[in-house]
C-alpha positions, 0 to 999 in steps of 0.5 A: 336256207333251202331256197333263194329268190334272186331279184338282183343281177350279177354278171353271168358265169359260164362253165366248161365242164368235160368231166362226169362221175362214173355212171353219170351222163348228161341229164340222167337222173336230174329231171324227169323225162316227162314234159310239164303242163301248166296253165297261163297265170299258174305256177310250175315246179321243175323238180330235180331227182337230186337229194341235198348234198353234204356240201352245197352245189358250187353252181346251179344254172337254169336256161330257157332256150338261149335265155338265161333264167338264173345262175347261182354260185356260192359267190353270186346270183344272176336272174334274167330280167323277164324272170324277176319276181317270178322264180324261186330256186331251191339250191339244195336240190337245184329245183326251180319254181316258175310263177305267173306263166305265159304262153310264151314260156312254153319250150325247152328248159335246161339245168346245169349243176356243178357239185362240190365233189364229182362231175357236173350234172345236167338235165332238160325237160319241156314245159307247155303252157295252155290257156285254160278252157272257159266260156263253153257254149253250145248253139244249134242252127235250128231248134224246131226239127221234123224227124227224118226231114230235118238236119241240125248243126250244133256248134261248140264255142269256147276260150282256151288253147290247144282245145279238144272237143267231145260231144255227149248225148245224155251220158253217151259219147257221140261218135261219127257215123253215116248220120253224124258228122264231126267237123272243125276239129270236133267243134261242130256236130252235124246230125243228118235226118234227125230222129226222135232219139236225137233230142238230147240233152247234148253237152260239149266237153272241151278240154286241154292238158290243164282244164276240162269244162262241159257246157250247159245242156241243149235240147232239140225240139224234134217233132215226130209221129204219129206212130203206134196208133192204137184203138182200145175198146172198153168194156172189151167184149165180142158182143154188146146188148142194145142200150150198153155204153162203150168207150173207144180210146185212141192213142199214138206216139207223137210230138206234138200230141196227135189230133184224132178223128173217127171212122165207122165203116170207112165213113168219117164221123163228126166226133173228134178227140182221143175218146169216142163215147157210144152211149145207149148204143143201138144195132144201127151203130154196129160196124168197124170203127177206126181212128186216125191220128194227125200231127199238125207239124209233121203233117203225117197221119196214121190210122189204127187197127179196126175194132169191130163193135157188134150190137145185139137186140135182147131176146124177148117174146119167145113162143112155140106154136103148133101148126094145129090145135089138135095134133092127131097121131099119124098126121104131120105137125110143125112146132115153130119157135119164134122170138124178137131180137138177135137170134143166134141159136135155138135149143129144143128140149123135151120133158126137161132133157135135150131133144133127141131127134127120132126117125119121124122128126126133123129140124129146119129153117135154122132150127126154127121149125120142129116137124113131125112126119108123121106124129106118133102118140109117143111124141106127147110131152112138154117141148121147150125152145130156148132162144139165145144170143151171147148177151141174152136168152128167152125160153118158151114151152108147149105141151104136146097132147097127141090125140089117137085111137081108139085102139085095142077095144075090148069087152069083158063079161059073161058069155053064157047067161040064164033067164032072169039073170042080169047081164053086165058087159064092160067096154074099154079102149086106148084113146086120147081123148077118152072114147065114147061108146055105143052098144048094139045087138046083132049089129042093128039095134042100139041098146046103150051109150056108155062103157057098161051095158047092164040089162036083165035077160028075159028072153032066150032070143036075147042070145047073139052078138053084142057089139061095142063101138068106140069113137074118138071125137078128135080123131073121128076114128072108130073101132069095135069089138064083138061079144057073143052071148048065149042065153039058157032057160034055167040054171041046172042043179049045182050038185051031181049024183055023186054029190047027192050020195055023199050028202046021204052018207054024211047024214047017216053018219051024223044021225048014227053019231047022235044016236050013239051019244044018247045011248051012252048018256042014258047008260051012264045014268 
């Protein structure tokens, strides 16, 4: 058979071999150079590099230090008492199986083999027996820590022999640094001035050549913050109309969750919590809002950036009023644009187009007053003023009628007239409102109060200057025109001597034609 288990003792044999086959030295090729590792209670196989020979070995002897483990010859086998039942020798190769190992089994092992042909063979190797790792556990000397203020030590305890330690934070290996110390052979991990990134989970990996065990995770409770305190406004816009609803939200990175309080223009408000709701907001609530986050464990506070809330009153009741009810050409007039609410801008227009200021116009008092100095008749038209702010607007209109005149008074009609004929003169003037007219003869006698003068001329003495005076009831201005009229006794004939001669000749021609026609007719008969 391939192996033998020796459970009986025989006198040990000793060999004094001095001859080696050519090319072989002691131990060469018999046992691997690498040492063997095994666990307490486990099994190890010392495997030689030999192949079974045609003729079995004369003897195979294994020793541990000065102790004989087993000596096997073709005649007998001897096993050391402490190895009874723990070993199996494979005589065909000289290999040895060693079971139920103990720590005391660590050391140098040698084998000596005498083949049937050739010189003796030997080899040696080392066996190291270890207690497997077990009961790996991590404990922290403190679980409630404050960022930057606290330090913590994590201790890794375990059973086993020749232990090595490796620490993991999540899946990353923890190495020594300015803040991290590894002591007691790596079994103790100390973190100085913990940060929020030191929360874990931490694991301790314990290993030796025969086993490798990782502990259950341990998490550290690290209080930190508040940091990154931020205030948001919803809806987010630059201006709000009175009556709007606004929600201010405050957030911060903090453990435990931060507590919040609110400030308006630096004054503490009664509101608490991460939201400040401003319902039906009024102008009096405009100002600079901020929130302050507080951590009741770290006892730290942080204030957010300022958020400006600008509340505007709606524009209403727009009006344009004139400084006078009856604007007159040449006088000064002011149009004033007013409205209730938060006025930002005033835009003036004329007849539907943006107003272009001319040399007699001026805007002042932030565009509130449009001044005409002086007013001109071309300034008549529809003026509008649009008052606005970013959230509302209103518009008012005013029709400007410029009163002027009378100007360019003119009289039309005959300059020569004859007795018993009707005189008709018409007076006109440029005027707003329309002018009233008075007619005078020779600058004294008033003879009519209408734009037309109509009368029958009966006297030669009615020749003279006829004056039309135009008057504007608003401007109180008057202007006149004079018409010179000549009256003659009778109208001369309308046909001259040449005209009469022509008529006589025409008559003679007609009479001759008629006579000739009669004669021709009678002769035909």
